[in-house]
VODOTI-753129 format. One record per residue: residue number from 1; residue in one letter; chain; x, y, z of N, C-alpha, C in turn. Coordinates in nm, 2 decimals, always signed. Last residue first. Layout:
% residues N
+-----+---------+--------+--------+--------+--------+--------+--------+--------+--------+--------+--------+
! num ! residuo ! cadena !    n_X !    n_Y !    n_Z !   ca_X !   ca_Y !   ca_Z !    c_X !    c_Y !    c_Z !
+-----+---------+--------+--------+--------+--------+--------+--------+--------+--------+--------+--------+
! NUM !       a !      A !      X !      Y !      Z !      X !      Y !      Z !      X !      Y !      Z !
...
+-----+---------+--------+--------+--------+--------+--------+--------+--------+--------+--------+--------+
END
This chain:
% residues 59
+-----+---------+--------+--------+--------+--------+--------+--------+--------+--------+--------+--------+
! num ! residuo ! cadena !    n_X !    n_Y !    n_Z !   ca_X !   ca_Y !   ca_Z !    c_X !    c_Y !    c_Z !
+-----+---------+--------+--------+--------+--------+--------+--------+--------+--------+--------+--------+
!  59 !       k !      A !  -4.44 !  -0.54 !  +0.40 !  -4.47 !  -0.46 !  +0.51 !  -4.63 !  -0.34 !  +0.46 !
!  58 !       t !      A !  -4.28 !  -0.67 !  +0.26 !  -4.42 !  -0.74 !  +0.32 !  -4.45 !  -0.65 !  +0.42 !
!  57 !       t !      A !  -4.10 !  -0.46 !  +0.20 !  -4.19 !  -0.50 !  +0.07 !  -4.31 !  -0.62 !  +0.12 !
!  56 !       r !      A !  -3.92 !  -0.50 !  +0.40 !  -4.01 !  -0.40 !  +0.38 !  -4.09 !  -0.38 !  +0.27 !
!  55 !       k !      A !  -3.83 !  -0.79 !  +0.42 !  -3.88 !  -0.76 !  +0.55 !  -3.96 !  -0.61 !  +0.50 !
!  54 !       v !      A !  -3.69 !  -0.79 !  +0.22 !  -3.82 !  -0.88 !  +0.22 !  -3.87 !  -0.82 !  +0.31 !
!  53 !       d !      A !  -3.49 !  -0.63 !  +0.27 !  -3.56 !  -0.60 !  +0.10 !  -3.68 !  -0.69 !  +0.16 !
!  52 !       k !      A !  -3.35 !  -0.78 !  +0.47 !  -3.42 !  -0.60 !  +0.51 !  -3.50 !  -0.59 !  +0.36 !
!  51 !       k !      A !  -3.29 !  -0.98 !  +0.35 !  -3.36 !  -1.01 !  +0.44 !  -3.45 !  -0.86 !  +0.50 !
!  50 !       f !      A !  -3.11 !  -0.83 !  +0.18 !  -3.23 !  -0.93 !  +0.12 !  -3.30 !  -0.98 !  +0.24 !
!  49 !       d !      A !  -2.89 !  -0.76 !  +0.34 !  -2.97 !  -0.72 !  +0.26 !  -3.08 !  -0.74 !  +0.20 !
!  48 !       g !      A !  -2.82 !  -1.03 !  +0.45 !  -2.85 !  -0.95 !  +0.52 !  -2.99 !  -0.83 !  +0.46 !
!  47 !       y !      A !  -2.69 !  -1.15 !  +0.22 !  -2.78 !  -1.23 !  +0.31 !  -2.91 !  -1.10 !  +0.40 !
!  46 !       s !      A !  -2.51 !  -0.95 !  +0.19 !  -2.60 !  -0.97 !  +0.10 !  -2.71 !  -1.05 !  +0.17 !
!  45 !       s !      A !  -2.37 !  -1.01 !  +0.42 !  -2.36 !  -0.89 !  +0.43 !  -2.51 !  -0.87 !  +0.31 !
!  44 !       q !      A !  -2.23 !  -1.25 !  +0.39 !  -2.33 !  -1.23 !  +0.50 !  -2.43 !  -1.08 !  +0.45 !
!  43 !       v !      A !  -2.10 !  -1.25 !  +0.16 !  -2.22 !  -1.34 !  +0.11 !  -2.32 !  -1.29 !  +0.29 !
!  42 !       k !      A !  -1.89 !  -1.08 !  +0.26 !  -2.01 !  -1.02 !  +0.15 !  -2.13 !  -1.07 !  +0.12 !
!  41 !       g !      A !  -1.78 !  -1.23 !  +0.43 !  -1.86 !  -1.13 !  +0.48 !  -1.90 !  -1.02 !  +0.35 !
!  40 !       r !      A !  -1.71 !  -1.43 !  +0.24 !  -1.77 !  -1.44 !  +0.33 !  -1.87 !  -1.31 !  +0.40 !
!  39 !       v !      A !  -1.49 !  -1.30 !  +0.13 !  -1.61 !  -1.37 !  +0.02 !  -1.78 !  -1.39 !  +0.11 !
!  38 !       q !      A !  -1.30 !  -1.21 !  +0.31 !  -1.38 !  -1.12 !  +0.23 !  -1.53 !  -1.19 !  +0.17 !
!  37 !       e !      A !  -1.19 !  -1.46 !  +0.35 !  -1.29 !  -1.39 !  +0.46 !  -1.39 !  -1.28 !  +0.46 !
!  36 !       a !      A !  -1.12 !  -1.51 !  +0.14 !  -1.19 !  -1.57 !  +0.15 !  -1.30 !  -1.54 !  +0.27 !
!  35 !       k !      A !  -0.86 !  -1.33 !  +0.15 !  -1.00 !  -1.33 !  +0.04 !  -1.11 !  -1.43 !  +0.08 !
!  34 !       g !      A !  -0.76 !  -1.40 !  +0.41 !  -0.83 !  -1.24 !  +0.40 !  -0.96 !  -1.27 !  +0.24 !
!  33 !       k !      A !  -0.67 !  -1.63 !  +0.29 !  -0.73 !  -1.63 !  +0.41 !  -0.84 !  -1.55 !  +0.46 !
!  32 !       g !      A !  -0.45 !  -1.55 !  +0.12 !  -0.60 !  -1.63 !  +0.06 !  -0.69 !  -1.67 !  +0.20 !
!  31 !       e !      A !  -0.28 !  -1.39 !  +0.29 !  -0.35 !  -1.37 !  +0.16 !  -0.47 !  -1.44 !  +0.11 !
!  30 !       l !      A !  -0.21 !  -1.63 !  +0.46 !  -0.26 !  -1.52 !  +0.49 !  -0.35 !  -1.45 !  +0.41 !
!  29 !       e !      A !  -0.06 !  -1.76 !  +0.27 !  -0.17 !  -1.81 !  +0.32 !  -0.25 !  -1.75 !  +0.41 !
!  28 !       k !      A !  +0.15 !  -1.58 !  +0.15 !  +0.05 !  -1.60 !  +0.10 !  -0.08 !  -1.70 !  +0.13 !
!  27 !       n !      A !  +0.34 !  -1.37 !  +0.30 !  +0.25 !  -1.49 !  +0.33 !  +0.10 !  -1.48 !  +0.26 !
!  26 !       g !      A !  +0.44 !  -1.12 !  +0.21 !  +0.46 !  -1.23 !  +0.15 !  +0.43 !  -1.36 !  +0.21 !
!  25 !       v !      A !  +0.34 !  -0.90 !  +0.36 !  +0.48 !  -0.92 !  +0.46 !  +0.53 !  -1.12 !  +0.36 !
!  24 !       t !      A !  +0.17 !  -0.80 !  +0.18 !  +0.29 !  -0.71 !  +0.29 !  +0.40 !  -0.77 !  +0.29 !
!  23 !       k !      A !  +0.04 !  -0.96 !  +0.17 !  +0.06 !  -0.91 !  +0.06 !  +0.18 !  -0.85 !  +0.08 !
!  22 !       g !      A !  -0.08 !  -1.02 !  +0.43 !  -0.05 !  -1.10 !  +0.38 !  +0.03 !  -1.09 !  +0.28 !
!  21 !       t !      A !  -0.23 !  -0.74 !  +0.46 !  -0.08 !  -0.75 !  +0.56 !  +0.02 !  -0.89 !  +0.51 !
!  20 !       v !      A !  -0.39 !  -0.78 !  +0.28 !  -0.32 !  -0.70 !  +0.26 !  -0.17 !  -0.70 !  +0.36 !
!  19 !       e !      A !  -0.56 !  -0.97 !  +0.39 !  -0.51 !  -0.99 !  +0.24 !  -0.40 !  -0.92 !  +0.25 !
!  18 !       k !      A !  -0.63 !  -0.89 !  +0.62 !  -0.55 !  -0.98 !  +0.66 !  -0.44 !  -0.99 !  +0.52 !
!  17 !       v !      A !  -0.78 !  -0.63 !  +0.55 !  -0.66 !  -0.64 !  +0.68 !  -0.57 !  -0.74 !  +0.64 !
!  16 !       k !      A !  -1.05 !  -0.80 !  +0.43 !  -0.93 !  -0.73 !  +0.35 !  -0.83 !  -0.66 !  +0.43 !
!  15 !       g !      A !  -1.11 !  -0.93 !  +0.65 !  -1.05 !  -0.95 !  +0.57 !  -0.96 !  -0.92 !  +0.46 !
!  14 !       k !      A !  -1.21 !  -0.68 !  +0.80 !  -1.10 !  -0.79 !  +0.87 !  -1.08 !  -0.88 !  +0.76 !
!  13 !       a !      A !  -1.39 !  -0.63 !  +0.62 !  -1.31 !  -0.55 !  +0.64 !  -1.19 !  -0.63 !  +0.67 !
!  12 !       s !      A !  -1.60 !  -0.91 !  +0.63 !  -1.52 !  -0.83 !  +0.48 !  -1.38 !  -0.71 !  +0.53 !
!  11 !       e !      A !  -1.69 !  -0.84 !  +0.86 !  -1.58 !  -0.95 !  +0.81 !  -1.51 !  -0.93 !  +0.72 !
!  10 !       t !      A !  -1.83 !  -0.58 !  +0.84 !  -1.78 !  -0.60 !  +0.96 !  -1.62 !  -0.74 !  +0.85 !
!   9 !       r !      A !  -2.01 !  -0.66 !  +0.70 !  -1.93 !  -0.58 !  +0.67 !  -1.83 !  -0.53 !  +0.71 !
!   8 !       g !      A !  -2.13 !  -0.92 !  +0.82 !  -2.09 !  -0.93 !  +0.69 !  -1.95 !  -0.80 !  +0.66 !
!   7 !       k !      A !  -2.23 !  -0.75 !  +1.07 !  -2.13 !  -0.86 !  +1.09 !  -2.05 !  -0.90 !  +0.94 !
!   6 !       v !      A !  -2.41 !  -0.60 !  +0.94 !  -2.28 !  -0.53 !  +1.02 !  -2.20 !  -0.66 !  +1.07 !
!   5 !       q !      A !  -2.61 !  -0.78 !  +0.79 !  -2.55 !  -0.66 !  +0.74 !  -2.42 !  -0.62 !  +0.80 !
!   4 !       d !      A !  -2.65 !  -0.93 !  +1.04 !  -2.62 !  -0.97 !  +0.94 !  -2.54 !  -0.86 !  +0.87 !
!   3 !       k !      A !  -2.84 !  -0.72 !  +1.15 !  -2.70 !  -0.76 !  +1.23 !  -2.63 !  -0.85 !  +1.15 !
!   2 !       n !      A !  -2.95 !  -0.48 !  +0.97 !  -2.97 !  -0.56 !  +1.07 !  -2.85 !  -0.62 !  +1.10 !
!   1 !       m !      A !  -2.99 !  -0.06 !  +0.96 !  -2.90 !  -0.21 !  +0.96 !  -2.90 !  -0.31 !  +0.99 !
+-----+---------+--------+--------+--------+--------+--------+--------+--------+--------+--------+--------+
END
């Protein structure tokens, strides 16, 4: 795993926690921030997957 994959998955997990917390306490802003964080994490993770695939195919 490269650093982008790790950071992305971590960001996604933190976002999920924020989303659930926001739903639990009824805070729509926190819930929205959590969803946005999840998307950013998934994008970064996908970028890391892409980098890994490119590196593997160029060997």
